[in-house]
Structures are given as structure tokens and as C-alpha cells.
N, C-alpha and C positions, 0 to 999 in steps of 0.2 A: 844383677840382683841375686843374693844368696838363696840357697834352698831353704825351705820352711823347716828349720830345726826346732827341737823342743824348746830351746832357750828363746828363740824368736817368738814361738807360739805363746809361751807363758808371759812374755813381756806385755802383751795386750796393748800395743801402742801403734803409732803410725807405721813403724817398720813392719809390724805384723800384718796390718791391712794391705800395705803396699806389696808385700811379698806374695800374699794370696792373690791380689789383683793381677800381678805379673804372672803368677803360676797359671792363671786361667785367661791369659791375654787373648787366646784364639778359641776359647770355649764358647760356643753358642748357648750352651745350657747355663753357664754362669751369667752371660750377657742377659739372658731371659730373666733369670732370678734377680739380677741387679736392677733391671728395668721395673720389675714388680715392686721391689723395695723402694726404689726412687719415687715411683708414682705414689706409693703409700705415704712416704714422708712428706711430699709436696701437698698431698690432700690434707694430712693432719695439720700442716703449717697453715694452710688456707682456712681450715676450720677454726684453728686457734686464733688466727688473725681476725676472723669475723666475730668471734666471741669477745675478743679484746676491744674491738671497735664498738661493740654494743656497750661494754662496761665504761669505755671512755665517754661515749655520748651520754650515758646515765649520769656520770660525774659532772659533765659540762652542764647538763640540764638542772642539776642540783646546785650549781654554782660553786662546786668544790674546786674545779680547775678551770682555768681560763681557756675558752674555746678559740681565742685568737693567739694563743701562745705559739711562738715560732722558735724551734730549737736551732742551735748552731748547725752548720752544714756537716754532713757525714763524709768522711774520707774513705773511698773504696779501696780495698786491698784484695787483689786477685790471688787466691792461694793455690792456683793450679800449678803443679810441679814443684811446689815448695814444701819443705819439711817444717815442723813447728818452730824450730830455731830460726829459720829464715823469715817466717811470717812475723815472729816476735821481734826480730832485729829490725825489720822494715818499719813496724809500728814504733819501736823505741827510737829509731832514727828521727822520726817526726816529733816524738815526745821530747827528746833531748834538745831539739832545736827550738822548741816552742817557748821555752822560758816558764812554762806552767809546771813547775816542780821537776823540770828535766835536769839531768846531770846528777852528780853525787851530792851528798848532804842530806839534811833533815827536812827539806821542803816537801810539803804535801801536794796533792793533785788528784784529779779524777780522770780515769780513762773509761769510756763507754764502748762496749763491744757488742755489735749486733750481727745478724746473718741468719740464713736459713739453716735448719737442722742439717747436720752432715758437713758443714763447712769448717768444723774444727774449733768452734768457739771455746769449749771447755778446755781443750788441750792448749789452746793459745793463751787463755787466762792463766793456766798453771805455769806455762813457760815464762810468761811475762812476770809473774810473781817471783819465780826463782831468779830471773835475771835482775829485776829491780832490787831485790834484797841482796844479791851477791855481787852484782856489778856496780850498782848505784847507791848501795847502803841505805835503802829505803825501808821504812816500816810500812808493810803492805797489808791491806785487808781486802778480801774478796767478799763483796756484798751480794746478797740475794734477797728478793722480796718474799720468797717462799715462807720463811718463818714468821713474817709479819701477817701474812694471810692466815697462817695457822693460828697465830695468837688471837686474831679477831674471831676466828671460827670457834676457838676454845671458849672465849667470852660469850659468844652467841649461844653455844650449846649449854653452857652453865646457866645462862639467863633462862633458857627454856626449862631446864631442870628445876629452877627455883620458882618459876612463874606459871608453868603450864601443868595442870593436874597430873597428866601421865608422864610428864617430863620429856616427851618426844620432841624432836627438833621441828619447829614450825617457822619456816622462813618468813611468812607473811607477818607474823606477830613479832618475831625477834629482830628482823632487819628493817625496822622503821628508820626514818631519817633521824629521829630523836635518839633511838637506841644506838645507832651507828656512831653518832656524835659522842654519846656516853662511853661506848667501848673504846673509841680512840683516845679519850682523856685518861683511860686506864692503862695506856701504853706510854712509856717514856723511854727516851734514849739518852744515855749519858755515861759518865764514869761511875762505876759502882765498886764492887769488890776488888781490892788490890789495884784501885785506880785504873781499871780496865773498862773499855767501852762495852756496853751491853744494852739489851732491851729488857725493861722490867714490865711485867704484867701485874698490876695491882688493882684489884677491884672484885666485887661479887664474892668476897671471901678468899680470893686467890692472891697469892704473892709469890711470883716466880721470876727467876732470871732465865731468859730464853736460852742462854748458853748451857744452862744446867738441865733444861727439860726438853731440848729440841729433839732428842731421840726417845723420849718417854711420853710425857703428858701431851706433847704436840703431835704425837704419832698414833694416839689411841683412835679406835674406830669412830667415835662421835666427832672427832676432828677430821680425820681423813675422808670420810664419806660425804662430808658437808662442805668441804673447801670449794668445789666448783660453784656451788650455789652462792656462797658468801663472796667469793672473788668477783663474781659477775656484777655485784652491786657496791663493791668497795675499792674498785680500781683507783678512783681519785684519791680517796683517803689514804690508801697505802702508798701511792705515788708521792704524795706530799710528805708523808712521814719519812719515807726513804730519802727524798731529796734533802730534807732538813738534817737527817742523820748523816748523810754522806757529806754535806756541806760542813757540818760541825767537825767531822773527822779530818777533812781536807784542810780546814783552817787551823787544825791542831798539829799539822805537820805529817799526817798520815796519808799515804798514797792508796787511793781506793780504786779497785778494779770492779766495774759493774757490767755484768753480762745479762742480756735480756732482749726482749722484742722492742722494736722502736717505740711502739705505742706506750710502753711502760717506763722507758728510760729517757724519753724526750724531755721530760720536765726536770731533769738534773742538769744544771748549768755547767758546761765545760766545752772548750773548743776541741778537746781531744776525743772526738767521736769517730769510731771506725765501723765499717760494715764489711764483713768478709764475704767475698763473692767467689764463684767458680765459673770461669768462662766455658768450661765443659761440664754442663749440668749432669751428664750421665755419671760423673764420678761420685756424686752424692749417693746414688743407688749402689754403686760398686763398693764404696766404703762401708755402707751399712750391711751389705751382703757379706763382705769379708769379715766384719765384726761378728755377725751371727754365726758364720761358719767356724771362726776361731773358737768361739764359746762352745759350739757344739762338739768340736773335735776334742777340746779339753775335757769334756764330760765323759768321753768314751776311751781315750787312750791312757795308758799307764805312764807314770813319771819316767822321764828319760827315754821315751819312745823314739825309734829311729825315724829318719826322713821318709823312708818307704812306708812305714806304719802310719805316719801322720798323713801322707798324701793319700793313702788308701782310705783312711778315716774321713779325710776331707771330701773325697769323691762320694763316699757314702752319705755324708751329711748334706752335700749339695743335692743329691738325688732325692733324699728325704724331704728337704725343705722345698724343692721345686714341686714335688708331688703335693705337699700341703698347701702350696700357694695356688695350685691349679686344680 
């Protein structure tokens, strides 16, 4: 493994984290910090899963989604000891043999990717997108439900401004079954400007294309601070909206990559479902610890710093972060 050069440090990729992990291979201090980070990640994942389960049960009780729905089986991919290219190639080997949009040409398809935090889902999606576009000549879209939750939250917050005297967000009044049904009718997915797929928000005096306001109107405080509340009661509605949008794109020859937790992506029909796993769970904490250390070092060293300067800063950041954690 090469030393941690400034070039490797600034890459902020798998090589960066692996170099730092190798650098501290015999360090009990790093192992301690990694164990703390790993425990925190698993705890957050468990908490998120519990919240999602509540949201799914709410949707089932409302009759929004079928409680007896059974998704296609997930294919497990152990990422231990593999770089992003190797993980992506393993997945693509299955995709290309499946006949579901595999191989070159304009055929569409849907790949669902799940896994615990720290297993490399985001990096794998980016690598898959690059390979599908450049090796298989696919038109690829990476879908996230996040902007749909934000769109519903914007509508709910706007409704409060128009219907509650002080304009403050009131979940009990805004998120009734009738209002949620109304909000979802104000969202539509299809081809709009320049024959490009987008989500349109149209209602309550608003008329936006999500692609044009995803970093402005959908990021304002009245949206950001209320997303958790709205998401808890709209899982079913957003899941179905996403499933329809993804199906529409797939049928139109677009290859869709969908990353998320199983509870939220189960309802998208596709045989190409993958779960990233790690046979050595300690690596999740090591990766996160290395990512945090790299970011910390970048904030204190000057451009073009030497290996010795970087390693000294690395030790300093490790000591600081361990102290904060304990």
C-alpha cells in the first residue's frame, strides 16, 4: 500500500480510506476509534430501520400499500477486500446475464442496491453509472426518494401558511389522510422541459420543476426541519410514486439505479436486487473513521503537504477525535 500522499488524501475515495486503514493496521487507538464509529453507525441504522418500519405499517394500515407484498429475492454481494470497480463488475456480470436490460444498446432496466451504512452503496452506484454509460451505452438515471419527501413537505408547509392563522407548521392539521391524498395529486412525474423526465409540483399556488428547485425551495428551513415528521406518515405514498416513476423510465429505455433501505425499495419491481454485505463488520467502523480522519487532515494541512506532515496531522486528528468520543 502506498504512503498517504497529498494526492491520495485529496482524492477522498476508497484508496484514501484503505491507505489510512493500512497505515493504522497495528494501532490500538485507531481500532478503538473505529469501534466507536462502527457502533454509532449500526445504532443509527437500527433507529432508522425502526422509524421506517413504523412508516410502512402506517401506510399498510391506510391501505396505501399491500401488507402481503413480497419483493423479488435479494442477491448478496460481499464487498470485503474488493474495490468499487470489482464490486460493480460483479453486479454487472449478473445484470448482463439477466436479459433485463443487460448488454449494450438502449434497453432499460432497474437495479436496486441496499446495504448497511458504510458498505459503499453510494460509491458503487456512481461506479455502476459510469460503467453502464461508457461500457454498455446506457442512458442511466440515479433515483432518490429524498426530493419527493421534500416536495410533499413543501406542500404541507405551504398549506399551513395558507390555512393556519400564525402560519406555523402543524402536523396534526396538515397531514390528514385527505390532505396527503391532495398533496400527492399535486405531484406528477413525466417528460417536461426539453422532453426530459422531471417531477412537477403544481398546487397551492406553487408551480415548480423539482430539478430547478432541489437546491433552493426544497432546502429552505420550513422544509428541512419538517421532513422527518412528514416522512413518517408518507412512506407509502412516496414509495408508490417512486415505483411508478421508475417503472415509467425503465419502460422508456432508461436504466435506473435505485439506492435505499429495503423497506422503501421493496415495492419497485425488478429481479436485479442487490444487498452489499461485509463479512468483517469491523471494516464499517474503520472506513468511517478513516473518512473522518481524512476530512480532518485536509482542514489543517496546506496544499502539497509532504507525507511526514500529513502523517503528523493524521496522528493529531486521531488523538483529538478519540478524546471527543470518550
